[in-house]
N, C-alpha and C positions, 0 to 999 in steps of 0.2 A: 465661200469659205474662207477668210481671211489665211497669210503663210502662213500666219504665229498659231494659229489653231490647227492648221493643218502638222506644223511638227511637233506641238505639244502630242496632239494622237497618234502621231506614229511615233513618238520616246516613248509613250506610254504602252501601245500594242506591241514595240519591239522588249518592251522589259519583260511585258506578261507571256509574248512567245518564247523569251529565253530561255526559260525555262527550259524546254523539252531539248532542243541542244547539250544546256548543262549538264544536266543530270546521267542525257546518253557519254558526253563525254567522263562521268565521275563512274560510269559504270566500266567503261572503253581502261579508265585508268587501276580501278580495282582490279578489271581482268591483269591487267597485263604486269600489276601488283602481287599477282597468285603464281603467273607463267614467270616468275622473275626469279632465278634459281636465285636460295638464300646460301650464298658465300658472303666471304668478308669484301668482296672487289662492288660488290651490288648493292652494298647497304647502306653507301649514300643516294644511290640513287631511289630505291627502296622511300625513303624517309624522306625524298622530294617527293615521290608518287605521293603519298600519302597526304604531304601536306596539301602537294597541288588538289587532291580530292574532296579533303576537306577544305580548302577555299569554294571547289566550284557551289558543293552543299551549302555553303555559307551565304554564295552568293546569289544562289538561287533561290532560297528563304528571305533573304530580303528585297528580291524582286516581287515575290506575294506581299510582305508588307507595303509597299510604298505603291504598285502600278495601281489601283482600287485608289489611294489616299490621291494621289498626285490628280486619276482621271477627277474626281469630284471635284478636288481645289483647283485645276483649271479649266474646269464644264466641257472636258471634250468624253464624257461617258459614252458610250457607245454597245448597242446590242451585241457586236462582234467579242467586244471584249466582257463582255457581262454573262457568254459563252462558252469565250477563249477563257478567261479566270479559271472555274474549277475546275478544267478537262486539263491544263496545266499542273492544276495540283494534283492532279490523278496521274497524268505522268509521274509526277516524283513519286509518288505512292507505291506505283504499280516497281518502276524502277528501280530505287532508294530500299522498302525492305526485304525484297526478295535476294538482292547483291546481298546483303547485309547477312542477314539469316543463312544465307553460304558460307561467309567469311567466320559465323560460329561454329557451324561445322568443319568446316576447315580446320581451322584453330583448337578441336577438342571441345568446346564446349557446348556437350548436345544437350544441357537441361535449358541453357541459355535459346540454343536453336530451336528447342519443338518449342517454347515461350514466344521465339518472336515470329515462327512459322504460325503459331496458332493466333497471336497477332495479325500475321500479313492476310491470314485467310478470312479470316471475320474482318477488317480491315475491309478488303472486297466485297464479299459478300456483303458487305452493309452498302458501300455502295450501285452494286448491282438493285436491290430490294428497294433501295430510296428512289433508281432512276424508271424501277415497275410500278412503283407507288405514282411517284409522278406522271407518269403515262396514264395510268386510270384518271386520274383528277386532274389531267390537260382541261383546263377551261373551266376549273369549276372550280377551284380553290388557288391560295396565293400561292405560289412560285419559288419563291425566296428562302432562302435557308435561314432557321431556326436557331436560336443562340446556340443554343446544346451542338446540332450541326460547326455553327463558324467555331466554335471550343475546343471541340475536336478535332477538326483543322487545323488549327494553332497550332495544339498542343502538337499535332502528329510531325510536326517538322523538326520541332526538336528533340524531339524520342529518336526519328529518325540519324538527325548528327548523333547524340548522348551516344547511342549503339556503337554508330562509325567510330566515335573515337573510342569507345572501351574497347573496341576490339581491334584497334589500331595503333592504336599509344599507350595504350594499359598505364594512364595516366592515374597516376592517386586521388586526388579529388573524384575522380568519374569512376567510383569502385564497384564492382559487380553489383551489390545488392540493392546499387542504388540505381542500376539500369535495369535491373529485373522488377522494380518498384513503379519505373518511370512503364515499362511494356503491362504491366496490371492497371494500372491508372488506363493506359490505353484502352486495352480490353474493356472497360466498365465506360469509359467513356463512348466505346462504340456500339456495346450492347444496348444502353441510354439511349444514344442520339436513334437507334435503329426502330427501340419500342418507341421514342415521342412523336417518329415519322409517320410509323404505323397509327397513332393514337392520332395523330394529325389530317391522319386521309384515310382511315377507317372506314369512312364513307362511302368513299372510293371502289373499296374494295368492297364492301355490300353491297352497290349497287351492279360493280361487273357479276359478283356471282348472279344475280337473279337477274340478270342481260341475258334476253335471247337473239 
């Protein structure tokens, strides 16, 4: 493999794998923010931590936009990348959504916290269900994500970022009703995505039910 191709493959792989440490640093920053005593002396540090957390989320989301694009553009797609990319997406969601949900409850917004909790649980259950369906259909059908699945993943990133910004910064252009609406859209997309994959792999479920 030419050195230029090796370096491009390494860059794309690093970009994909960077999402895990980035979101873990985000969680660590949120924990530090929560534990930091709310005094006049800590206001500046709290604001700095929150902007650092936002930067981590944004960079993590950007890597999801560009790693696959660059891999295809540079001709360095790989089996590792195809498997690792959706895994890193799941790391993002597993870390970010429970963290944001906890923040809502800590800040006393129980209604939005309950909605975020429902969204988080449904999001994770949908992923587990799709993995189960693909396991049953392995070797019998196409395993690539469909349009609804890709849309659901793409929308989930801005939902997580918007929810964090709302609770961390209380920006007036990101009001509570908008965050509510984003979670509702996310809930509906998760439900429809689960339905679409169920219909796609229904044959495999039927076969498994009747196999000995």
